[in-house]
C-alpha positions in Angstrom: 203.1 -11.3 -205.2 201.6 -10.3 -208.7 199.5 -13.6 -208.4 198.8 -12.4 -204.6 197.2 -9.1 -206.4 195.9 -11.3 -209.2 193.6 -13.7 -206.4 192.8 -11.1 -204.6 191.4 -8.7 -207.4 189.4 -12.0 -208.8 188.3 -12.5 -204.9 186.7 -8.9 -205.0 185.4 -9.3 -208.5 183.2 -12.0 -207.2 181.6 -10.6 -204.1 179.3 -8.1 -206.2 178.0 -11.0 -208.3 177.3 -13.1 -205.9 175.2 -10.2 -204.2 173.0 -9.6 -207.3 172.6 -12.6 -207.1 171.1 -12.9 -203.3 169.3 -9.8 -203.9 167.4 -11.6 -207.1 166.9 -14.0 -205.3 165.3 -11.8 -202.4 163.3 -10.8 -205.3 162.1 -14.0 -205.7 163.3 -14.0 -209.5 162.6 -17.2 -210.8 165.2 -17.1 -213.0 167.7 -16.6 -209.7 166.2 -19.7 -207.9 166.7 -22.0 -211.0 169.9 -21.3 -211.1 170.7 -22.1 -207.9 169.1 -25.1 -208.1 170.5 -25.8 -211.1 174.1 -24.9 -209.7 174.0 -26.4 -206.1 171.5 -29.4 -206.4 173.5 -31.7 -207.3 176.4 -31.1 -204.2 173.3 -31.1 -201.7 172.1 -34.0 -202.6 175.6 -35.5 -202.5 176.1 -33.9 -199.2 173.0 -35.6 -198.1 173.2 -38.8 -199.0 176.2 -39.2 -197.4 174.4 -38.1 -194.3 171.9 -40.4 -194.8 172.4 -43.4 -196.7 168.9 -43.0 -198.3 168.7 -42.2 -201.9 164.3 -41.5 -201.3 165.6 -39.8 -197.8 168.6 -37.7 -199.8 166.3 -36.4 -203.4 163.2 -35.0 -200.2 165.8 -33.8 -197.9 167.3 -31.9 -201.1 163.5 -30.4 -202.4 162.9 -29.0 -198.4 166.2 -28.0 -198.3 165.9 -25.4 -201.6 162.4 -25.1 -200.3 163.4 -23.8 -197.0 166.1 -22.2 -198.9 163.9 -20.1 -201.0 161.3 -19.0 -198.1 164.1 -17.8 -195.7 165.9 -16.2 -198.3 165.1 -12.5 -196.7 166.7 -13.7 -194.0 169.9 -14.1 -195.2 172.0 -11.4 -194.1 175.2 -12.9 -195.6 177.5 -13.6 -192.3 178.6 -16.0 -194.6 178.6 -17.6 -197.9 175.1 -18.2 -199.7 177.0 -21.7 -199.8 177.7 -22.3 -197.1 174.1 -21.1 -195.9 172.5 -23.9 -197.8 175.2 -26.5 -196.6 173.5 -25.3 -193.5 169.6 -25.4 -194.0 170.3 -28.9 -196.2 172.1 -30.6 -192.4 169.3 -28.8 -190.0 166.3 -30.2 -192.4 168.4 -34.4 -192.2 169.1 -33.6 -188.7 165.4 -32.5 -188.1 164.4 -35.9 -190.1 166.8 -38.3 -187.9 164.7 -36.6 -184.9 161.7 -37.1 -186.2 163.0 -41.2 -187.4 164.2 -41.5 -183.9 161.4 -40.6 -181.8 159.7 -43.5 -183.9 162.2 -45.7 -183.1 163.3 -46.2 -186.7 166.6 -46.6 -188.8 166.6 -44.7 -191.7 169.8 -46.0 -193.3 169.8 -48.4 -195.8 172.4 -51.0 -196.8 175.1 -50.0 -199.0 174.2 -53.7 -201.1 170.8 -51.9 -201.3 172.6 -48.6 -202.6 174.5 -49.9 -204.8 171.2 -51.7 -206.6 169.1 -48.7 -207.7 172.7 -47.1 -209.0 173.7 -44.6 -206.6 177.0 -46.0 -205.6 180.5 -44.0 -205.4 178.8 -41.6 -203.9 182.4 -40.9 -201.5 184.6 -41.2 -204.5 187.3 -38.3 -203.0 187.7 -40.3 -200.5 190.0 -43.3 -202.8 191.7 -43.1 -205.8 191.3 -45.7 -207.7 192.5 -46.2 -211.3 189.3 -46.8 -214.1 191.8 -47.7 -217.0 192.8 -50.2 -214.9 190.2 -53.1 -214.4 192.4 -55.0 -211.4 192.8 -51.6 -209.9 188.7 -50.2 -210.8 187.3 -53.4 -208.9 190.5 -52.5 -205.8 188.8 -49.1 -206.1 185.6 -50.1 -205.8 185.8 -52.4 -202.9 187.5 -48.8 -201.0 184.9 -47.1 -201.9 182.6 -49.5 -200.5 184.3 -50.3 -196.9 184.7 -46.2 -196.8 180.9 -46.0 -197.3 180.4 -48.4 -194.7 182.4 -47.3 -192.2 181.8 -43.3 -192.7 177.6 -44.2 -192.7 178.4 -46.1 -189.1 179.9 -42.7 -187.4 178.1 -40.7 -185.2 176.3 -38.4 -186.6 178.4 -35.2 -185.4 181.3 -36.5 -186.2 180.3 -38.1 -190.1 179.1 -34.2 -190.0 182.8 -33.1 -189.2 184.0 -35.8 -191.8 182.0 -35.2 -194.6 182.0 -31.3 -194.6 185.9 -31.2 -194.4 187.2 -34.4 -196.1 184.9 -34.0 -198.4 183.3 -31.1 -199.5 186.1 -29.3 -198.4 185.3 -26.7 -196.7 187.9 -24.3 -193.9 187.4 -25.0 -190.4 185.5 -21.6 -190.2 183.1 -23.0 -192.5 182.4 -25.5 -190.9 182.0 -24.0 -188.1 179.5 -21.4 -189.4 177.4 -24.5 -191.7 177.5 -26.6 -187.9 176.3 -23.7 -185.9 179.3 -24.8 -183.8 182.8 -23.3 -182.9 185.9 -24.1 -184.7 187.9 -25.9 -181.8 184.9 -28.4 -181.5 185.0 -28.3 -185.3 188.8 -29.5 -184.9 187.8 -32.0 -181.9 185.0 -33.2 -183.4 187.0 -33.8 -187.0 189.5 -35.8 -184.8 187.3 -37.8 -183.2 185.9 -38.7 -186.2 188.9 -39.2 -188.3 190.1 -41.4 -185.7 186.6 -43.5 -185.2 187.0 -44.3 -189.1 190.5 -45.4 -189.1 189.2 -47.8 -186.5 186.9 -48.9 -188.5 188.9 -49.8 -191.8 191.2 -51.0 -190.2 191.8 -54.3 -192.1 189.8 -52.8 -194.9 192.0 -50.9 -197.1 
C-alpha cells in the first residue's frame, strides 16, 4: 500500500512540472523548445522511420513535427499529455506525406539493405532479443531484426501505426486512441489484425 501511495504522489508531483513546462512553451520560450526537441526528437525520429522506412523522410518529418508543435502549442488544451500530443502530430505529418506520395503515384519506401547501408539498422530492436556478447547470437538477432523490419514495413499503414505505438513505443490503448483519433475498440481491432498479419509474414523467418 505504501508503494502505491508513493507512486501516486510521484505522478501528482510530475503534473505541475509538466504544466509549468507547457506554459513556457506557450510563451514561446526558446529554452523550453530546445529542451522539448532534445528530449523527444530521438523517439519521434524512431517512430517516423518505422512508419516510413526512409531515413530522409523521417528526418524531414521530424523537423516538420516540431515546427508544427511550435506553431500549434497555443491550441494545446491538455486533453492528453504532451508526449501523446506530439506523437499525434508526427503521425499526422507521416499520413500527409504518404498521401502526397500516393497522389503522385510514387513509393517513398526504401529497401532494408539501403537503410542499413546508411547506418540506420536495428530500428525495431525492441521486438527482438539478441545477445550482443555472443557473435553467433548477435548474427541471429540481426537476421531477426531484418525479418521483423521487413514484415512491419509490409503491413497496411493503419495496422503498422497501431503495432508500432503499442508493441514498440509501449503506449496504452487509450493513448493510442488519442494519438490516432480513433476509439479504443478500433485500436484493439487494428492491433489484433496487425499482429495477425505480422505473424503470417514472419512464418519461417524467426
